[in-house]
N, C-alpha and C positions, 0 to 999 in steps of 0.2 A: 386363565393362565395357570400353569403348573410349575411352580418353582421346584428345582431339584438340587438345591444347594446343601441338603442335609447329609452329605456323604462325610465319612470320616477322613482324617488326614488333611483337613483344609488348611491348617496353619501350623506346620511343624515348627518346634522351637529352633531358633538359630543355634548353631553349635560350632565351636572353633575346631578347625582341623587338627588332628593329631599327627605327629611325625613319627610315631612309634609303632605303626601298623605293619611295617615290613612289606615284603613282596609275596604275593600268592601265585604259585606256579600251578597252572591247571593243565592237565593232560586232556586233550580233546581229539575227536576223530579227524583224520585228514580230509580236507576238502580242497582239492587243487583248483576247483572252479570258482572259489569264493571271491567276493569283492567287498569293498567297504560300503557299497550302496545298500542302505537299509530297505529300499523299495524293490530290490531285484526279485525276479520271479524264481520260484523253486529254491528257496533258501534251505541250507542244511542246518541241523541243530548247532553246529559250531558257529556258523554265521549269525544265527539268531541269538546265541549267547553273547557274542561280542556286541551286537546291535543293542541288546537290552542294557548294556553297561554304558554305551555311548549316547544313546538317544532316549527321549521321553515322549510319551503321548499326552493327550489332554486328560485322560484318566488312566488308572492302572489297577491291577488286581494285587491285593496284599497276599501274604503267605497262606491266609485262611480262605482265599477266594473271594473276598469282599471287594467291591469296587470302591476305589478311593480317588479323590481329585488329584491331579498332578499339575499339568500346565494350565488347566482350567480350574476355576473355583465355583462356577455356576453354569448350568445350562437350563434355559427356560423356553418351552415350546409355546407356539400360539394355540388357539383353541382347537384347531384342526390337526395339530401336531405335524404339520408339513412345513414348518419353519421354526428354526431353533436359534436362540440368541446365546452366544457363548461369552462369558466374562473370563478374561485371562488373568493369571497370577501376576501381580506386579513384582518388579525387582528381579526378574529372571534374566540371566546372561547366557549367551552362547560361549562355548569354550574359547572362542577368539576374543572374548571380552565385549562383543557388541550386544545391544539390548534385544531381547526377544519381544516382538510386537505382533499385532494382528496381521501385518503384511506377511509375516513368515507363515502364519497359519493359513492364510488365503493361498499363498504360493504352494505350500505343502499339499493342501487338499486338491488344488487344481492339478498338481503333478500326479498325485495318486489317481485322480479321477480320469486322467487322459489315457484312453485305451492304447495309444501308441507307445506308452512307456511300459506296458505289460507288467505293471506293479502287482506283486502277489496280494497286496492288501486291497486291490480294487473291488473285489467282490463284496467286501464288507461295507462299502459305502456307495454301492451302485444306485441307491435312492437319492444320493446327493446330486442336485442339479449344479453342474460346475459353473453355469452362467449366473447362478443365484447365490454365489459365495462372495460376500463383500465385507470390507473392513468398515465398521461404523465409526470407530475412533481407534486410538492406539491400543486399547485394551479390550475391544469388543468386536466380535465377528458375528455376522448373521449368515445362517446357512439355510437356503431354501431346498426343499426336497421335491422330487417328482411324484412321490407317494407318501402318505403319512407314515411315521415310524416312531413308535413309542419308546423302544429300548435304545434310544440314541446314545445316552451316556455310556452304556455298557460296551458298545462297539468300539469306542475310542481307547479302550484298555488293551486292545490287541497290539502285540509287539510289532506287527506289520504296518501299523499306522502311526509312525513317529513324526514329530514335527522337526524340520530342519531349517537352516537359515535360507532365506530366499536367495536363489541364484547359486547355491552351493551344491545342490544335488544334480547329477549323481557322482561326478568325478571325484570331488573332494567334499563330501557332505560334512557339515558342521552341526553338532547337536548341543543340547543343554544338559546332558547326563552327567553323572558324578565322575566319569572318567573321560579322558581324551586320548586319541591315538598318538603314541610316541613313535612306533615303528610297526610296519605290516609287511609280511611276505606271504603271499597266497600259498596255501598248502603246507606252510611250515610254522610260522609263529607270528603272534600279535603281541605287542607290549603296550599296555594302557597305563597312563599315569593319572593320579588323582587330580581332579579339577577343583582347585581351592575356591574358585568363584561360584561354585554351585549354590543354588538358592536354599536348598534344604539341608537335612542332616548329611554332613559330609562323611564319606567313608574314612575309616582309620587307616586302611591300607595305603601305602605309598604307590605301589604299582601292582598290576595284574599281568602276568605272562600267560598267554594261551598258547600252549605248545602242542603241535599236532602229531599224532602217531597213527600208523597204518592199521592197527588192530587193537581190540580191547585187551588182549594179553600183553601187547607192547606197553599199553598204558599202565597195566598192573606191574610190569617189571620196572618201569620208570618210577612208580611209587615205592616199590620195595627197595630200590637202590638209592632213594633219596633225590632222584633227579627232578621230581615234581612233588607237590604237596597234596594234590587232589587228582583222582582218576574219575573224570566226568562220565565215562561210559564203562560200567562194570556189569557183567552178567551176574545173576545171583550166585552162580557157582564160583566165579572169580571173587566176588565180594566176600563170600563165606571163607574162601581160602586165605584172604588177606587179613581178615579181622584178627587182631591180637598180635600180628607179626610186626616187629619193629615199631611197636606203639601205634599201629594203624587202627583207627576206629571207623565205624560205618554209620552214616546218617541215613535214616529210613524215612522217606517221604511217602505217606499213604494218601491216595486221592482217587480221582476218576480218570487217570491217565490210561488210555487204551492202546493196545496193539491189535490190528485187525487185518484179516485176510480179505482183500478186495477182489471182486469178480467184474471184469469189464463186460457190461451188458450189451455192448455193440458187437461182441464176439460170440459166435455160437460155440458151445451150447449154453453159455452163461446168460444168454438173453431169455432162457426158459426158467421161469420161477421154480418149476419142479426140480430142476437140476440144482439150483441154489439152495432150495430147501433140503434136498438130499445131502448135499455137502455139509450143511449145517448140522445135520443129524449124525454125521460121521465122527465129529470131533468129541473127544473126551475132555470136557472142561476141567474136571478135577485133576486129570493127568497134566494138563497144561499148567495149572497152578503149581502142582507138586514138582514136576520135572522141568518144564521150560522156565518156570519162574522161581524154582527152589523154595516154594512156599510163600514167597513175597508177593502176594496178590490175593484176589478173591474172584470167585466165579461171576461172569457176566452173562447176559441173556440176549445177545444179538441185537442190542440197541445201545446207543450212547448213554453216558451218564451226565454228570454236571448239573443235575437238578435235585440235590439231596433235600432241599427245602420242600419239594413236592411230594415226598413220600414214595412208597412202593407203587408202581403203576398197575399192579395186580395182574401181571402176565405170568402164566405158569412157566416155571423154569424148563427150558429145553434141555434134554439129556441125550446122550448117545443112544441111537436106535439103529443098529446096522441093518436089521431086517427091513424096516420101513424105508431106510435110505436106498436099499437095493431095489425095492419095489418101485420107488419113485424114478430111479434112474432107468429102469426097464420101461416104465410107462412113457418116459420122455425119449426112448429110443437110444439110450447111451449106456448099455449094460457094461461096456468095456472101456470106460472113460479113462483117458490118460492126459496129463498136462503138467506143466512146470510152474512152480511158484517162484517169482523173482523178488529178491530183496537185496538191498545194498548192505544189510547187516550192520547198519550204522549204530543202531541202538541196541542195548542189551535185551536179549530175549527174542529178537527177530528171527534169527536162524534157528534157534531152538524151537520156536513155535512152528516154523515150517517143517522141521523134522518130526515133531510130535504128530502134526496133522498127516504127514506122509505115512507114518506108521498106522495111524487110525484108519486112513482111507484104504490101506491095503487089505483090511479085514473085509471090505466089500468088493474087492477086486479092482479098485481104482488105483491106477499107477500115478504117483506124484513124484517128480524130481524137484530138486532145489537149485535154482540158478542165482549165482551171486556175482553180479557185474560190479564194476567200480562205481563209486558215488557219482562222478560226472556222467557216466553212461546211463546209470539208472535215472538220474534226474532229466537227462536230455530226451529220454523216451517216456517221460511221465505222461500219463493218460493213454499210452499205447500198449502197455503190458496187459496180456489177457488175465493173468492172476498175479497179484503182488501183495506185499506186506507194507502196511502204512501205519502211522502212529497219530494219535490225537491227544494233545495235552490241554486243550482249551475247553471252557464251559460250553453248555449245550447251545445257547443262542448263537454264538459265532460259529459253532460247529455246523448248525443248520445252514447258515448263510454261506459259509466257506466251503463245505464239502458234501452237503446232502441235497442241495438244490441243483437243478440242471444248469449246465453251462459254466460252472465255477472251476477255477484252476485246481482247487482241492478235490473236486469230484472226478477222480480218475476211473471210477466205475461207470460213469455216464448214466447213473441211475436217474430216472425221470418218472416219478409217480404223481399222477394228477391229484389224488386225494391228499398226499403229503404236501404238495405245493399249495393247495387250497387252505389247508390248516395253517401252514406257515404264514400265509397272507393274513389269516385271522389273528395269529400270534403277534404279528408286528404292529397291530393297532389295538390289541386288547389291553384293558386295564390290568394292573398287577394281580388283582384277586382272581382273575379268570385265566391267567397264563398257565398255571399248573395243569388244569384240566385239559387244556389244548395240548400241552407238551406230552402228557401221558397218552393221549390218543395218537400223537405222532410216533411215540415209542412203539405203540402197537403195530403201526404200519411198517416201521423199520424191522420189527421182529418177524412179521408175517411175510413181507414181500421185499425186504431190503437186499442189498447187493454185497454185504460183507458178513463174514463170520467175526463176531466180537466175542471172544471166549472168556476174557478176563480183564479185570481192572488191575493194573500193574503198579506195584510199589517201585519208586525210583530210589536206587541205592547209591550212595556217594561215599566210597572209601577215601579216607583222608588221614594225614599224619596227625598225631596227637598234639603237635605244635600249632595246629590250626584251631582257633577258638572263635566262637560266635556264629557258626553256621546254624541256620534254622530250617526245619522241614517246610516244604511247600506243597500244598494240595494239587497244584498243577504240574508238579514234577520238575520245577526249575529252581532248585534252591540256590544255585550259583548266581541268580539274578538279584539276590538279597545279600549284599556284602557290606552293608553299612557298619555293622558291629564286628566284622571279622578281623582278626589279627593273626599274624604268624610270628612266633617267637623262636628263638634258638637257631 
């Protein structure tokens, strides 16, 4: 048996709620298609932000990226690692005052695991056998798997796998998070109020208003005018322009957050690896960091990050090579390639990345236009766009499960590499000391044969008024999910 109870954050000290925290007004991107359902498919960053404040998972990631216990306090596998026993935290209440028990965990997992619900988090728990999820007693759940899976505890830190009250999802879901919904109007505003019955460290804030704006510039204008306290989506250019004005400060979160250009491998000519390699040779990564990201980032090498503990995978840095790209396109029979990159521009740097790539591609005679549909249209055709811009804020393991393996909702490139799949199967059962070697070999396949251009790791910038105190940077680019010590004065 392998006990895994030695995570940090097992027993946070009780803390009395403060009434002096004020209201935090957050400007966010408009999402007219959003709902309160934390299991909905194709969630926008605005919906994910709200869900992170309302709901909790069995584990979660702290601002340094370390896995902590949340609603669970222990997970123990059997010898084959195909069955896990979960011990739940005692004394947890839902925001309606009812007790959180094993029945809620069983119901949440079964809901997530049912393909009919099309939950975005389903891919992360596909190895869970829904018929083998049982409540042993009020505080213990046993989860049987259809295949062994070693990194079980890490998966439950995903924001797409929250626990909700049995019977409450999806119309009026009830969670255990530090905030509860006071009011909600899709595409306009959410008001969340502190839940004083929360089991852990209670936030100092009284309320959080998430106010939606149609553009990043509109968010910036609202911050300058004092309409909001935080602009959650600011390009580097906008953030630089705001810093110092009207007491505005900028929080800089450095990590492995990536923006990536994805190529749909079911659409010609992007099914040809020579074409994908050529397009990767066109982009000037230094220019992306300097121009699209305003210097707030670092060069990447066409593979995901999230494995800093594994060291450098030893892959030579890919650089712009127009001549080689031109030769590869000619060999593939596409010397006069033209296509559109589609992005909803929801996150800072997305449109700027597309524009830099279009300028780079023109040097080889490749014509690239930039298509910017509305957020609902972009999400409604997810997995259909031939070329698109995507983002990834999560560590490597859930990235593999959610967007690099075939058949996953997050895999809009439809990339399906047999060697990569084989290595992922090895990774899922490997002891911890062998995982880095496997992941570095997976990075090599991403670099050589993958379906995305991953040019840079992006810093997440958060302009905010000087009256906001207690914000902390987050390596996963989601600092607004850590509001425990945040206050607003004045």
